[in-house]
N, C-alpha and C positions, 0 to 999 in steps of 0.2 A: 738752424736754417744753414745749406749752403752761402759759403764764401763763393762767390763768383770773381774768377777768375783771368787774366790777361795771358796765356800760356806763350803764345808766339806770337807774331807778326810781320807783314811783308807787304811791300809797295813795290808800285813799280817808279822810276824816277817819275817827275810830271812833265811832261813835254809842253813845250810851246804852242801856240794856237799856230794852226797850220805848219806844225814842228815836224820834227822824229816818229812820232807817234802817232799822225795823221792817218797814216794808211792802216791802222790796224781798226777793225771792225767794235765798235763799244762792247758787244755781247763778247768777241774774243779776248779784248782787255778787262773785261770784267775775270775771264778764268784765268787769266794770266799769274796773279797772284796766289790764286786757289793751286794751283799747278805747284807754284812753289812752295804752298805749305806745304802741302804731301808729299813733295821730295824733300822735305829737310827731318820728316819725320817716318822712319820705315816702320816703326810702330805701330804707325795708326792705320786703321784699315778705314779705307773712305767710308764705308757703308755702317763706320761707326756712329759718323755725325747725325744728330739729331736733326739737323736745321742748318740753312744756309741765308743768312739772314743780310741783303746789301742795301744800301742808301742809292739814290738816284735821283737828281733834280728832272731833267727832261724830259723823259719815257713817250718822248713823241719820234724818237726814228730808230737806227738797228737795237737801243735798250726797249723797245715796246713787250708788252706782254709778258712784264714779270722777268728781269732780265736777271735777277738771282738765281730763278730756273734755270733758264736757259745758260748761266755759267758753270750752273752743276755737272750740266750733262754736256758742255764744251769740255768742263777743264776733264772729262772722263772718268767723270764720280759715277759710281751705279746709279741705275733709275730709280732706286728705291729712296733717295736722298730727295727732301723737299728745298723747298727755295721760297723766301717771300721780297719784296722787294719795298719798301718804304720811302718817303718822300716827306719831309721836312723842309725844304729847298737846302739854304748851306749848310744844315747840323745835317741831311740825309743821313749820312755813315752814322754820324753821332747815335742820331736815332737809332741804327742798327745795334750799333755798341750796349746804347743802354735798354733796350727790348732784350738782345740777349743775356744783360746782366739780371736783369729782372725775371728772365725764363730760367735761368741756374740758379736763383736763390729762391724759386717758388717748388722748384722741386720737380719741374715738369722737363728738362732736359738733364745731360752732365756736359754735354759736349756737343758744341755749336761753333759757327765759321759764322764772324759778323765783318762788314765793311763796309764800300761803298764804290763808283765809278761814278765816271762821268768823260764824254768824249766830247767836249766843244765845239770841236774843231771838225766835227762829223755832224752837227745838230741841226737837221734837214729844216726847211723853209715849210708852213702852212696856211691853205689855204682856209680862210672864215667857208663856211654853207652860205651861200647868198640869202638872201631875206624874200627874192623875188624870182622868179620863172624869165630865163634870158636873159640874164645881166649885161651890165654893159662895161664891166671891168669885174676881178677878182683880187680881193683883199688878199697878200700876201704876205706872211711877216717873217724873218729867221728867228727860232727858236733857242740861239744860243744864251741867252742872257737876259734876264729884267720882263717886264712886263709885256703881254702879248691877247690882243684880241680882247681888251679889258672892257669890262663892263661899264656900260654911262653912266649907270645908278654912283657908281665908284666918287666921291669927291675929288675933285682933279689932284690938290696936295697930296692926296695916300698914292698918286701911280707915277709923282713924277722922277725922272731914272736916276736908279740909286746913287748913283754917284752926286748927283745935284744936291738927292735927302742929305747926303752925308755932308757933304758942302756947309750946308744951311744950317744944322746944325754946330758942326766946328766953328763956322763964323760968330754963331748965337756965342758959341762959348769963349771966344778970343784967340781962340786957336789959329796961327797964324802959316801964309807958304813956307815959312824957314823952317819951322816948327815939324811940318809932314816932312819936309822935304829931307829933312836933319833925320828924322824918326826911317824914313824909308834909307835912308846911307847907312844906317845904323844896319838895318833887317839886313842888304845884300852881302854889307863886310862881315858880319856872323855868319851868313849863311855859307858866303864863299869861303871862311875859313873854318867852317865845322865840316866841308867837303874833303877841303886839302887833310882835317886833322882824318878823317876817319869817322866819323862820329855817326854816319848812316850807315855803315858796313852791320852787317847782320839785318837791317829791317829793309834798306833800298836794294836792290837785286836789278844787274842790267837786261836789258831786251834787245833779244836778237830781232833786226826785221828781215823780212822776204828778200831785200835786192842788198843783203851780206853787211848792212849797216850795225850800226849796235849804237841804243840810247844806256849811258851809264850813270850820268847826272840829273839833276833837275834843269832843264834849258832853259828856264828865265832867270837863275844869278846869275846878275852882271858885278862882277867884279872890278870891274873897271869905270863902273858910273862917279860919281862926284857928284859935288853940292852944285859947281860949276855947270856940269851938263844937266844935272836937276833943275837948274833954275833957270834955264832957257826951254825949258817944254812949257806949248800953252796951255790955257785952261783946256778943260777937256769937258766940261758940263754947262759952263755959262761963261759969257765973253771974259771976265776978268777975277773969276774967281780963281781959290788956292789948289784946287784937287785937279791934279796931272795927273795924264799915264802914269807919271815917274812914280808918284807917291798914291797909286792905285795897284790893286794887284790884279795881273795877268789875265786871261783868257788859257785855260790850262787843260790838258789830257794825262788822266792817270788813273788809277784801280788799288783798290788798298783791302788787303785780308787778316784778319787777325782771329786765331784761334783761343778760343773762351771756354774754360769748364771749370770741373770742382775739384777740390784735392784732390778727392780719391782718383779721381784722371791723372790730372799730373802724374801722381807718384804710379800710375800704371802706365804712360808713357814714357816714364824717367825724365819727365820736366821740370825744371827750376822756371817755376810762375814768375813775369816780370812785375806785375801788379795787382792789386783788388781792386776794385771796382767799388768804391763806397758809397756812391751817391752822383742821385743828379738832380737837377733843377730846369723848369722852362717856365718864362714868361713872355708878357706881349706886351707892346706899346704901338700907337696909332704907326699907321706903316709906314709914313715918311717919318718917323721920330728911331726905325728899328738900328741905329747904330746903338742908340742906349739901352738896347732888348739885355745887352748882355749883363749890365750893373745890376739890373733887378733879377737877375738869376743867378749872378755870384752871392749878393746879400743875402737870397733865400737861400741857398745852398750851404751855407757859412752858417747860417741858422740853423738849419735842417741838422748838420754836422756837428752843430755848438762849437763851433770853434773859431776866433778871428782871423782876419787877413795875415795879420802878424806870424799866425801855428803854420803858415802858407808855404812851403820851402821852395816853389817852385809854381811860375805860371806860364801855361800857352793861352794868348788870346790869339785867334784867326783874324789875320791883318788882311781884312776886305778894301780897307781903305786906311791909310794913313792917318786921317778926320775920325774915321772911324775908332781906332784903336787909342788915338787919345784924347777921342771924345770921353769912352770908357773909364782911363786912368784919368780925366780930371774929376769923375766923379766918386773915383773910389783913389782919393790922395793917400788914403791908408796902405796901400799896395806899393811893394815896395818896385822901384822901377828895373832895378838891376837883377830881379829874380822874373821879370818877365821877356818870353821869348828872348832867351840869353843865349839860343843857337842862330838866331835869326826867323822871321814867321813868312804868311803867304806874299808879302808885297816881294818877296824873293823867290821862294819856293815857288809859287804859284797858288792858283785857286781853284781847282778840278771841282767843284762843286759836292756833287755825291762822295768824293774822297778827303776834301779836307779835312772834315772834324775826325777821321780816323787817327789821320796824320798829328795832328795835335795833341789828341788823347795817348798815343803812342809816342809820340817826342818827348810826354812832359814824362812819362812812365819809364820811358827808359833812360832820359837823363838825371831821372833819382837816382836811378839804380846806380848807373855810373860813379854818381855822388855819395854812395854809403845808403841809400834811401831815404824815404821821408814822403810828406804828402806835397800832392799837385793837385791842381784846378785846369782842367782846360775851359775855356769857354770859346762861344762865338755868337756872331748875329748871324739874322738870319731874315732874307726879305719880306717884305709885307707885315715886318715888325716883329719879331720874335726875337728870344733869346735862351741858347742854353749853355750850360756849363755841367760841367761831369767835375768830378772829384776822384782820384786814388791815393793809393798808397804802397810805394812801392818798398 
């Protein structure tokens, strides 16, 4: 059976909400890292790519009608290259990588591009179709984040805001505001240090803007923050709760593309693979307990791989909320926290939903490779109660 390999990967910097990337259409944003991948590999005939798989969460705006296929065309690839868009909410881009690895292992393809995109700044407002003719008003909601047009049959505790759900679980576990703020500070400091040290060179690339500007780094990283500044922020989801904007991931824009293939294709292209995708697991909990779903996904994956947590050299856990990451670690005391998000996480880098999990998968692979190799696991919580974990060996 062919081994599914990550051959190369590119991503835009993650722009802050209404920030540097907000002026770029989402379908154009999706094309950018594909263009960068093709630019890097002059021995790669774009027509040679069997399929392009992209994750996207919104699907209601400029990324409608299968943004992966649109990205293929906008990137200048031949019209003969297909594309498919996948949605597992916050793990959509991870799902694209998982499906690509399965396709390679099954022998149904030998060269693919996977990844994801999200333009949260450009998420449209949608209007529900009225239940009666000549309505008195129309219900209009933003599609940037969270539940919308909720089915009234859903129990109310399932559909609370994601931040409030994360807060409720964390409070139940005894996780404090100080612990959340400390974890957020750790993320920003490590992310800022990683950028200063050039850790992301070769993965993140600069994006030139139409107005002559340029986005070179992730815009949500705040190296100037402190516990004092974080401690002054108001509760975001309840009157006096511990979850704030400072210990929650921000809204972001960004895109990532991962070149995946077999050993034969790697040799053909003269590429040294970054890592092998070893396997994955997906699990689910009640929707309002979504922050705990990565725990069962990680445990399921470890069992499937027949390894222990102590055998894992590095972890990337997507930091949707400090409350979420700390809740996961609370239930996994066997995980060495110094091996988790060694260069910071989404609290600093940002969380452009469809592009988030490709970042954590590629980051853990690249960080392992920089350290001489090893086993890594990337995991993410998913809205509506799911968790995903992916294992790589570099």
